[in-house]
C-alpha positions, 0 to 999 in steps of 0.5 A: 702858177711859173711852172704852167708858163715854164711848161708851155715855153719848153713846149714852144721851144720843143716845137720850134726846135722840131719846126728848124730840124724838119726845114734843115732836112728838106734843105739837105734832101733838095741840095742832095737830089740837085748834086746827084747828076754832078760827077767828078768830070763835070766838077773838074771842067767847072773848076778848070773853067772857073781859073780860066776865066779867072785869069782873063779877068785879072789880065782884063784888069791889068790892062785897064790900070795900065800895068801891062800890055796884051804882049809883053815884047811890045812892052820891053820894044817901047822901054827905050822910048820911055827912058830917052824921053827923060831928060837930062838933070844938070846938077844945080851949083850951089854958092859961088 
């Protein structure tokens, strides 16, 4: 009796494995067909575009966070203003 159920369980497992394999083959065919028109020049262009977009997003995020300005010369020109704006600290005299 047990071998009867074991047989049908194994048959079910085999059909499941077959279905999963067919599904994987179908997906590989779709991806191969889709990427057939992709050549190395297109891939290089996409990589370059992604790099430039990444740099522009990093600059934008840095500007939003206030870390850097759009022009480094303006940051250097404003540096003395920040240094003069700090008040002079006089030492505290303790004791007598």
